[in-house]
C-alpha positions as CSV (number, residue, x, y, z in Angstrom):
1,M,-198.8,28.4,56.9
2,A,-197.6,24.8,56.7
3,T,-193.9,23.8,56.7
4,T,-192.8,20.9,54.7
5,V,-190.2,18.8,56.6
6,I,-188.0,16.4,54.5
7,D,-186.7,13.2,56.5
8,T,-183.6,12.3,54.7
9,E,-183.2,9.1,56.8
10,H,-186.3,8.0,55.7
11,A,-186.5,9.3,52.2
12,P,-185.8,7.0,49.1
13,A,-182.1,6.9,47.9
14,G,-182.7,8.8,44.8
15,T,-184.5,11.6,46.5
16,T,-181.2,13.2,48.5
17,G,-179.1,13.4,45.1
18,A,-181.6,15.1,43.1
19,T,-182.0,17.7,45.7
20,T,-178.1,18.4,46.1
21,E,-177.9,18.5,42.3
22,R,-181.0,21.0,42.2
23,A,-179.0,23.1,45.0
24,T,-175.8,23.0,43.0
25,R,-177.5,24.0,40.0
26,R,-179.4,26.9,41.6
27,N,-176.0,28.6,43.0
28,P,-173.3,29.0,40.3
29,L,-171.8,32.0,42.1
30,P,-168.7,30.3,43.7
31,L,-167.8,29.0,40.2
32,I,-168.1,32.3,38.5
33,V,-166.0,33.9,41.3
34,L,-163.3,31.5,40.9
35,A,-163.1,31.7,37.1
36,L,-163.0,35.4,37.4
37,A,-160.2,35.0,39.8
38,L,-158.3,32.6,37.6
39,T,-158.8,35.0,34.6
40,A,-157.5,38.0,36.5
41,G,-154.7,36.6,37.9
42,G,-153.7,35.4,34.5
43,Y,-154.0,38.8,33.0
44,W,-152.1,40.2,35.8
45,G,-149.4,37.6,35.3
46,Y,-149.2,38.2,31.8
47,T,-149.1,42.0,31.9
48,R,-146.5,41.8,34.6
49,W,-144.3,39.4,32.2
50,A,-144.6,41.7,29.3
51,W,-143.9,44.6,31.4
52,G,-140.9,43.2,32.7
53,Q,-139.7,42.2,29.1
54,M,-139.5,45.9,28.1
55,H,-138.2,47.3,31.7
56,E,-135.3,46.9,34.0
57,S,-136.2,48.1,37.4
58,T,-134.5,48.5,40.6
59,E,-135.2,49.8,44.3
60,N,-131.4,50.4,44.8
61,A,-131.5,54.1,43.8
62,Q,-131.4,57.4,45.3
63,I,-131.3,61.1,44.4
64,D,-127.8,62.4,44.1
65,G,-126.4,66.1,43.5
66,H,-123.6,68.4,43.9
67,I,-122.8,69.1,47.5
68,I,-120.3,71.6,47.7
69,P,-118.1,72.1,51.0
70,V,-117.3,75.7,52.1
71,I,-113.8,75.5,53.2
72,A,-111.7,78.2,55.1
73,R,-108.6,79.2,53.0
74,V,-107.0,81.0,56.1
75,G,-106.7,80.5,59.7
76,G,-108.3,82.6,62.3
77,Y,-110.9,83.1,64.9
78,V,-114.6,83.3,63.4
79,R,-115.9,86.7,63.8
80,S,-119.4,86.4,62.5
81,V,-121.5,83.5,60.6
82,N,-124.2,84.7,58.1
83,A,-126.0,81.5,57.3
84,A,-128.4,78.9,59.1
85,E,-128.8,75.6,58.6
86,N,-131.1,75.0,56.0
87,Q,-131.1,78.5,54.8
88,H,-131.1,79.2,51.0
89,V,-128.1,81.1,49.6
90,A,-127.1,83.0,46.4
91,G,-124.0,82.3,44.8
92,E,-121.0,84.4,45.8
93,A,-122.8,85.3,49.3
94,A,-120.5,86.0,52.3
95,L,-121.4,83.0,54.7
96,V,-118.6,83.4,57.3
97,A,-116.2,86.2,58.3
98,I,-112.7,85.4,59.9
99,D,-110.9,88.1,62.1
100,D,-108.9,90.2,59.7
101,R,-107.0,92.6,61.9
102,E,-103.8,90.3,61.4
103,Y,-104.2,90.2,57.6
104,K,-104.5,94.0,57.4
105,V,-101.3,94.4,59.3
106,R,-99.5,92.0,56.7
107,V,-100.9,94.2,53.9
108,A,-99.8,97.2,55.5
109,Q,-96.2,95.9,55.8
110,A,-96.2,94.8,52.3
111,D,-97.3,98.4,51.3
112,A,-94.2,99.6,53.0
113,D,-92.0,97.2,51.5
114,L,-93.1,97.8,48.2
115,A,-92.6,101.7,48.7
116,A,-89.1,101.1,49.8
117,A,-88.5,99.0,46.8
118,R,-89.8,101.6,44.5
119,A,-87.6,104.0,46.2
120,A,-84.5,102.0,45.7
121,S,-85.2,101.7,42.1
122,G,-85.8,105.4,41.3
123,V,-89.5,105.0,41.5
124,R,-91.2,106.2,38.1
125,G,-88.0,106.9,36.3
126,F,-86.3,103.9,37.0
127,E,-86.4,102.2,33.9
128,G,-85.3,105.4,31.8
129,Q,-82.5,105.7,34.4
130,A,-81.6,102.3,33.9
131,A,-81.5,102.5,30.1
132,A,-79.6,105.7,30.4
133,L,-77.1,104.1,32.7
134,V,-76.6,101.2,30.1
135,Q,-76.4,103.5,27.2
136,T,-73.8,105.7,28.9
137,T,-71.5,102.7,29.3
138,T,-72.1,101.4,26.1
139,N,-70.9,104.8,24.5
140,Q,-68.1,104.7,26.8
141,R,-67.3,101.0,25.3
142,A,-67.3,102.5,21.8
143,V,-64.9,105.1,22.7
144,T,-62.5,102.9,24.1
145,D,-63.0,100.5,21.0
146,A,-62.2,103.5,18.6
147,Q,-59.0,104.2,20.9
148,V,-57.9,100.5,20.7
149,V,-58.3,100.6,16.9
150,A,-56.1,103.9,17.1
151,A,-53.6,102.5,19.3
152,K,-53.1,99.3,17.3
153,A,-52.6,101.8,14.4
154,Q,-49.8,103.3,16.0
155,L,-48.4,100.2,16.9
156,T,-48.3,99.1,13.3
157,R,-46.5,102.4,12.2
158,A,-44.1,102.1,15.2
159,Q,-43.3,98.7,14.2
160,S,-42.7,99.6,10.6
161,D,-40.4,102.5,11.9
162,L,-38.6,100.2,14.2
163,E,-38.0,97.5,11.2
164,R,-37.1,100.4,9.0
165,A,-34.3,101.8,11.5
166,N,-32.9,98.5,12.2
167,D,-32.2,98.0,8.4
168,L,-30.8,101.6,8.1
169,V,-28.7,101.1,11.2
170,A,-27.2,97.7,9.7
171,K,-26.6,99.9,6.7
172,Q,-25.1,102.7,8.8
173,I,-27.5,105.1,7.4
174,V,-29.0,106.4,10.6
175,S,-27.3,106.4,14.0
176,R,-28.0,104.3,16.8
177,A,-29.9,107.0,18.6
178,Q,-32.6,107.2,16.0
179,L,-33.0,103.1,16.3
180,D,-33.5,103.7,20.3
181,A,-36.0,106.3,19.5
182,A,-37.9,104.1,17.2
183,Q,-37.6,101.3,19.7
184,A,-39.1,103.5,22.4
185,A,-42.0,104.6,20.2
186,F,-42.8,100.9,19.5
187,D,-42.7,100.2,23.1
188,A,-44.9,103.0,24.0
189,A,-47.5,101.9,21.2
190,V,-47.4,98.3,22.8
191,A,-48.0,99.9,26.1
192,N,-50.8,102.3,24.8
193,V,-52.7,99.4,23.0
194,V,-52.6,97.0,26.4
195,A,-54.0,100.2,28.3
196,T,-56.6,100.5,25.9
197,E,-57.7,96.8,26.0
198,R,-58.0,97.1,29.8
199,Q,-60.1,100.1,29.5
200,V,-62.4,98.1,26.9
201,N,-62.7,95.4,29.3
202,A,-63.2,97.9,32.3
203,A,-66.2,99.5,30.1
204,Q,-67.5,95.9,29.3
205,S,-67.4,95.1,33.1
206,N,-69.5,98.6,33.8
207,I,-72.2,97.5,31.2
208,S,-72.6,94.2,32.8
209,G,-72.8,95.7,36.2
210,A,-75.1,98.2,35.2
211,Q,-77.3,95.5,33.5
212,A,-77.0,93.3,36.6
213,G,-77.8,96.3,39.0
214,V,-81.0,96.8,36.7
215,R,-82.0,93.2,36.8
216,L,-81.6,93.2,40.8
217,A,-83.6,96.2,41.4
218,S,-86.4,95.0,39.0
219,A,-86.5,91.6,40.6
220,R,-86.7,93.4,44.2
221,L,-89.4,95.6,42.8
222,L,-91.4,92.7,41.3
223,S,-91.0,90.5,44.7
224,A,-92.4,93.4,46.5
225,E,-95.2,93.9,44.4
226,A,-96.0,89.9,44.6
227,A,-95.7,90.0,48.3
228,R,-98.0,92.8,48.3
229,E,-100.6,91.0,46.2
230,S,-100.1,87.6,48.2
231,A,-101.0,89.9,51.5
232,A,-104.0,91.3,49.7
233,L,-105.3,87.8,48.6
234,Q,-104.9,86.4,52.0
235,L,-106.9,89.3,53.3
236,S,-109.5,88.6,50.8
237,Y,-109.8,85.1,52.1
238,T,-111.0,86.2,55.4
239,T,-114.5,86.4,53.8
240,V,-115.7,82.8,53.1
241,S,-118.2,82.7,50.4
242,T,-120.2,79.9,48.4
243,P,-119.3,79.5,44.9
244,V,-122.9,78.2,44.0
245,T,-126.5,79.1,44.7
246,G,-128.0,76.3,47.2
247,T,-129.2,75.6,50.6
248,V,-127.1,75.3,53.4
249,A,-126.3,71.9,55.1
250,K,-124.4,70.4,58.1
251,K,-123.1,73.8,59.4
252,L,-120.1,73.1,61.7
253,V,-118.9,76.4,62.6
254,E,-119.7,78.9,65.4
255,V,-118.5,82.3,66.2
256,G,-115.5,82.6,68.1
257,Q,-114.3,79.3,66.8
258,L,-110.5,78.9,65.9
259,V,-110.6,77.5,62.3
260,Q,-107.5,76.3,60.1
261,P,-106.7,76.4,56.6
262,G,-108.5,73.5,54.8
263,Q,-111.1,73.1,57.4
264,T,-114.8,72.6,56.1
265,L,-117.1,75.1,57.6
266,M,-120.4,74.0,56.2
267,S,-121.7,72.3,53.0
268,V,-124.0,73.9,50.4
269,V,-126.6,71.7,48.2
270,A,-126.5,73.3,44.6
271,D,-130.0,74.1,43.4
272,T,-129.2,72.5,40.2
273,G,-127.4,69.5,38.8
274,T,-129.7,66.9,40.6
275,F,-129.2,63.3,39.2
276,I,-130.1,59.8,40.1
277,T,-127.7,56.9,40.8
278,A,-129.3,53.4,40.5
279,N,-127.5,50.7,41.4
280,F,-128.4,47.7,38.7
281,K,-127.5,43.9,39.0
282,E,-124.5,42.8,36.5
283,T,-127.2,40.6,35.1
284,Q,-129.5,43.5,34.1
285,L,-126.9,45.5,32.3
286,G,-127.0,43.8,29.1
287,Q,-130.2,45.8,28.3
288,I,-129.3,49.1,29.6
289,H,-127.6,51.6,27.3
290,P,-127.1,55.3,27.5
291,G,-129.9,57.4,25.9
292,Q,-132.7,55.0,26.9
293,R,-135.9,56.7,28.8
294,V,-136.2,56.2,32.4
295,E,-139.4,56.4,34.7
296,F,-138.8,56.6,38.4
297,E,-141.0,57.0,41.5
298,V,-139.7,58.9,44.6
299,D,-140.6,57.2,47.8
300,A,-141.2,60.3,49.5
301,Y,-144.0,61.4,47.1
302,A,-145.9,58.1,46.8
303,G,-147.7,57.9,43.2
304,A,-145.7,60.6,41.8
305,K,-143.9,59.8,38.5
306,A,-141.1,61.5,37.0
307,E,-138.9,61.0,33.9
308,G,-135.0,60.9,33.2
309,E,-132.4,59.5,30.6
310,V,-129.8,56.9,31.2
311,E,-126.7,59.3,31.1
312,S,-123.8,56.9,31.6
313,I,-123.0,53.6,33.2
314,S,-119.9,53.2,35.7
315,S,-116.7,51.8,34.6
316,A,-116.6,49.4,37.7
317,T,-118.8,47.8,40.2
318,G,-119.4,49.7,43.5
319,A,-117.6,47.3,45.6
320,R,-114.4,48.1,43.9
321,F,-114.9,51.7,45.2
322,A,-115.4,50.3,48.9
323,L,-113.0,51.2,51.7
324,L,-112.2,47.4,52.0
325,P,-112.6,46.2,48.4
326,P,-113.4,42.4,48.2
327,D,-110.3,40.1,47.8
328,N,-111.6,36.7,46.2
329,A,-108.2,35.1,46.0
330,T,-108.2,34.5,49.8
331,G,-110.5,32.2,51.7
332,N,-113.8,30.4,50.6
333,F,-115.5,32.1,47.7
334,T,-119.1,32.8,47.9
335,K,-120.6,34.4,44.7
336,V,-122.6,37.3,45.1
337,V,-124.3,39.3,42.3
338,Q,-122.4,42.7,41.8
339,R,-124.1,45.9,41.2
340,I,-122.8,48.7,38.8
341,P,-124.0,52.4,39.3
342,V,-126.1,54.0,36.4
343,R,-126.3,57.5,36.1
344,I,-129.6,59.0,35.2
345,R,-130.2,62.7,34.1
346,I,-133.6,63.8,35.1
347,T,-135.2,65.4,32.3
348,R,-138.9,66.0,34.0
349,A,-139.1,66.6,37.6
350,L,-142.1,66.4,39.8
351,G,-142.3,70.3,40.2
352,P,-141.4,73.0,42.8
353,D,-143.7,71.8,45.4
354,K,-141.9,68.2,45.3
355,P,-138.3,68.8,45.4
356,L,-135.9,66.2,44.7
357,R,-133.2,66.1,47.6
358,P,-130.0,64.3,47.7
359,G,-130.3,60.8,49.5
360,M,-133.9,60.3,48.6
361,S,-135.1,56.8,47.8
362,V,-136.3,56.0,44.3
363,V,-137.5,53.2,42.4
364,A,-136.1,53.4,38.7
365,H,-137.6,51.7,35.5
366,V,-135.3,51.8,32.5
367,I,-137.3,51.3,29.3
368,T,-135.5,48.8,27.2
369,K,-137.7,48.4,24.2
């Protein structure tokens, strides 16, 4: 088959231009690809712009939850540890046992002190005996009060007799001996009144003493009972349990270790109460309000989306709670956009096969419109 070769150097001037024009007209694919790319880019840019008008997003967010420290309330050597790292435990489960022999001795001593206090106070009949003692002294007081009344009546009569005798002696109707007898009777009546009043005071002192004895014995008994309860409470603290159902994390105790009151033995991550803390820029908060719906993606589960709801917005920036808060009054000032924590309640999780663990990174999108 014959092949035609075109010599462009010796061809006429119009021949080369016509050939190029025909070649361009025959291959429009590059122009089509360019047009499609521009169209797709424009559409993508518009959708991103429109999406951004209805959402506020941040990658500075993570899963949070309730991490409960398991703390020793009494000191002693650890006898056993009943939980391992990452083990799931039920609420009120005994996790650590502290040697309780010393605390049992304290309970026995408190029992002995309580028994002695009960014996000193009359045990079961204590209250009745105390009431009877107070009643007896009260009755004695009533008798002495009556005696005082009688003595005063005798004194009044003796005083009248003495005055009458003085008048009669002055008129020489009775003898001087009768006046002396009336004076003696008067003096005896005065002495009798003084004596009965002293008896009244003594009876009142007996009542006060009996009541004080009752209060003292009762206080000693209550003190012994409180000491017994305290010793029993200290004994119960030798069994350290978890208040929530969750997973053991960061176990810090081993068998044989000496622990002190207030020492953290391990932590338990609660199964419930998980939420999201998203740190939005302060320039984004104008569009964020409690109750708005939130979509979020967890980095650990690529492509999986869950939902939540804005629960609350922090009253201060995160920097204010730092160990060393910034002090803009000193040195050169450089403006930095601050971030404010927003708490997001999870309304739809990813399912049991994709658990949300505290500390996981998420990307949060708040739907503002």
